[in-house]
PLY file of the C-alpha trace (Angstrom):
ply
format ascii 1.0
element vertex 202
property float x
property float y
property float z
element edge 201
property int vertex1
property int vertex2
end_header
-38.27 -14.36 47.38
-36.70 -17.65 47.55
-33.07 -17.60 46.57
-30.85 -15.51 46.22
-31.42 -11.72 45.46
-29.33 -10.23 41.86
-28.15 -6.96 43.14
-26.22 -5.18 40.65
-23.47 -2.27 41.20
-23.47 0.50 38.97
-19.88 -0.16 37.84
-19.27 3.59 36.17
-16.73 4.82 38.67
-16.01 4.33 42.55
-15.33 1.62 44.57
-17.66 -1.00 43.77
-15.38 -4.09 44.74
-15.93 -3.48 48.71
-19.73 -3.23 48.10
-19.65 -6.47 46.27
-18.07 -8.31 49.15
-20.42 -6.81 51.29
-23.32 -7.71 49.63
-22.39 -11.46 48.76
-21.51 -11.78 52.77
-25.09 -10.52 52.74
-26.77 -13.24 50.92
-26.72 -12.05 47.66
-25.73 -12.48 44.09
-23.63 -9.68 42.64
-23.69 -8.75 38.98
-21.97 -4.95 37.82
-24.51 -2.96 35.74
-22.92 -0.62 33.02
-26.00 -0.90 30.53
-29.39 0.33 30.07
-30.36 -3.60 29.77
-28.94 -5.04 32.50
-31.18 -3.10 34.79
-33.62 -5.53 33.82
-31.10 -8.28 35.02
-31.48 -7.18 38.71
-33.87 -7.09 42.19
-32.00 -4.15 43.39
-29.18 -1.57 42.93
-26.02 0.00 44.62
-24.63 3.00 44.11
-21.61 3.50 45.26
-19.21 5.94 46.67
-17.20 8.05 44.14
-17.33 11.33 42.26
-20.92 12.40 42.23
-20.41 14.61 39.10
-18.60 12.03 37.03
-21.07 9.34 38.11
-23.35 11.47 36.44
-21.85 12.49 33.64
-20.93 9.08 32.79
-24.59 8.13 33.19
-25.52 10.54 30.62
-23.22 9.27 28.61
-23.73 5.61 28.44
-27.52 6.08 28.14
-28.05 4.60 32.01
-29.88 8.24 33.24
-33.63 7.75 31.98
-33.70 3.92 32.37
-32.17 4.30 35.96
-34.67 6.99 36.93
-37.61 4.81 35.05
-36.64 1.48 37.12
-36.51 3.46 40.27
-40.10 5.15 39.36
-41.16 2.06 39.52
-40.03 0.36 42.22
-36.52 -0.91 41.57
-35.14 -1.25 45.14
-31.75 1.12 45.55
-28.91 2.07 48.04
-26.78 4.90 47.64
-23.75 5.66 49.78
-21.66 9.01 49.68
-22.17 9.90 46.07
-24.76 7.72 45.75
-26.38 9.33 48.12
-26.10 12.62 45.93
-27.56 10.93 43.03
-30.82 9.60 44.66
-31.64 13.02 45.96
-34.53 14.82 44.44
-32.41 17.88 44.81
-28.65 18.87 45.52
-28.42 22.47 47.13
-24.92 23.09 45.34
-24.56 20.92 41.86
-21.94 21.72 39.76
-23.00 23.07 36.20
-24.70 20.38 34.26
-25.23 17.89 37.20
-28.16 15.46 37.30
-29.41 13.03 39.82
-31.93 9.79 39.61
-33.79 11.28 42.20
-36.15 8.60 43.95
-36.19 10.56 47.53
-37.55 13.46 48.89
-34.27 15.44 50.46
-32.19 17.81 49.47
-28.45 17.05 49.76
-25.17 19.32 50.10
-22.10 18.01 48.49
-19.06 17.20 49.92
-20.77 19.32 53.48
-18.54 16.89 56.14
-15.12 18.67 54.07
-12.72 17.51 51.90
-10.35 14.32 51.37
-7.90 15.53 54.47
-11.18 15.93 56.42
-12.15 12.24 56.52
-13.35 10.41 59.53
-15.19 7.83 61.11
-17.58 7.63 63.24
-20.09 5.71 65.29
-24.13 6.08 63.87
-27.14 4.59 65.72
-29.02 3.79 62.33
-32.99 2.78 62.96
-33.50 -0.49 61.83
-29.74 -1.75 62.54
-29.97 -4.12 65.51
-27.09 -4.16 67.73
-23.90 -1.68 68.43
-24.22 1.42 66.31
-22.73 1.06 62.07
-19.00 2.53 62.19
-19.13 4.93 59.21
-16.72 6.13 57.11
-16.59 9.61 55.81
-14.83 10.56 53.28
-15.81 14.06 51.42
-19.50 12.97 52.58
-22.63 14.53 52.12
-25.66 15.47 54.47
-28.85 15.97 54.06
-30.41 19.10 54.18
-33.94 18.57 54.58
-36.29 15.83 53.67
-40.23 15.71 52.74
-42.85 14.03 54.15
-42.25 10.92 52.46
-38.92 10.07 53.35
-37.93 8.61 56.49
-34.50 9.49 58.77
-33.04 6.50 59.55
-29.65 8.37 61.06
-27.75 11.44 62.31
-24.54 12.61 63.19
-23.00 15.47 64.70
-26.76 17.03 64.46
-26.99 16.49 60.46
-29.20 13.51 58.75
-26.28 11.13 57.09
-29.14 7.96 56.41
-32.29 7.85 54.69
-35.10 6.03 53.60
-38.49 6.10 51.65
-40.36 3.54 50.19
-37.46 0.84 48.46
-34.69 3.26 48.25
-32.10 3.46 50.82
-29.10 5.86 51.43
-26.48 6.71 53.44
-24.08 9.45 53.41
-21.15 7.10 54.75
-19.52 4.03 53.46
-20.55 0.85 55.57
-18.76 -1.11 53.06
-15.21 -0.27 53.96
-15.53 -1.26 57.61
-16.17 -5.00 57.43
-19.53 -4.41 59.43
-22.55 -5.73 56.66
-25.36 -4.93 58.38
-26.14 -2.03 56.43
-25.69 -4.11 53.07
-27.68 -6.39 55.30
-30.71 -4.37 55.49
-30.67 -3.78 51.95
-30.82 -7.29 50.87
-33.67 -7.55 53.42
-35.49 -4.84 51.65
-35.06 -6.43 47.75
-36.41 -9.42 49.36
-39.68 -7.53 50.85
-39.94 -6.09 47.73
-39.23 -9.11 45.22
-42.03 -11.13 47.51
-44.46 -8.11 47.43
-44.31 -8.27 43.30
-44.86 -12.22 43.27
-47.85 -11.57 45.27
0 1
1 2
2 3
3 4
4 5
5 6
6 7
7 8
8 9
9 10
10 11
11 12
12 13
13 14
14 15
15 16
16 17
17 18
18 19
19 20
20 21
21 22
22 23
23 24
24 25
25 26
26 27
27 28
28 29
29 30
30 31
31 32
32 33
33 34
34 35
35 36
36 37
37 38
38 39
39 40
40 41
41 42
42 43
43 44
44 45
45 46
46 47
47 48
48 49
49 50
50 51
51 52
52 53
53 54
54 55
55 56
56 57
57 58
58 59
59 60
60 61
61 62
62 63
63 64
64 65
65 66
66 67
67 68
68 69
69 70
70 71
71 72
72 73
73 74
74 75
75 76
76 77
77 78
78 79
79 80
80 81
81 82
82 83
83 84
84 85
85 86
86 87
87 88
88 89
89 90
90 91
91 92
92 93
93 94
94 95
95 96
96 97
97 98
98 99
99 100
100 101
101 102
102 103
103 104
104 105
105 106
106 107
107 108
108 109
109 110
110 111
111 112
112 113
113 114
114 115
115 116
116 117
117 118
118 119
119 120
120 121
121 122
122 123
123 124
124 125
125 126
126 127
127 128
128 129
129 130
130 131
131 132
132 133
133 134
134 135
135 136
136 137
137 138
138 139
139 140
140 141
141 142
142 143
143 144
144 145
145 146
146 147
147 148
148 149
149 150
150 151
151 152
152 153
153 154
154 155
155 156
156 157
157 158
158 159
159 160
160 161
161 162
162 163
163 164
164 165
165 166
166 167
167 168
168 169
169 170
170 171
171 172
172 173
173 174
174 175
175 176
176 177
177 178
178 179
179 180
180 181
181 182
182 183
183 184
184 185
185 186
186 187
187 188
188 189
189 190
190 191
191 192
192 193
193 194
194 195
195 196
196 197
197 198
198 199
199 200
200 201
């Protein structure tokens, strides 16, 4: 992919502005995604933090859930942070009534595992594939990964819990890298999108 990749941000609910800034700094063109037809116009997709139950309900309401599942199954690169990680889990340990996920990563996720809003914290996280100093992770009502299947690769742990996972063209972190000014996680995802685009063009 020789030109700048076009990366969508699922703009139903959550912190889209910070992700946009980080993606632009990492060399991407950014577009909001709110309708199913807009999925065909992007090379990759970020699912931001927010409230996973609300994102799930809005995705169903806007007719996005099944198209999202189809595009992810077809190999659309996708990166989910915090609530986005929950949305990419094949299974939630403690879902709310009617809560759905997009799936795409063979993992079981526990919602709000690190505590409530007033228990938010920052921590240095060593992420496999990210060179240099540890990534500064912002954990806000963050989930963690209880377990992963054979196809999923654990990229990072904090305090004995899995907080970053990759499976093929899908990436997920329980923390918010977009809030720190460190764009290396987004650069990693942009590189994944470029690699996927090069593979598709062969």
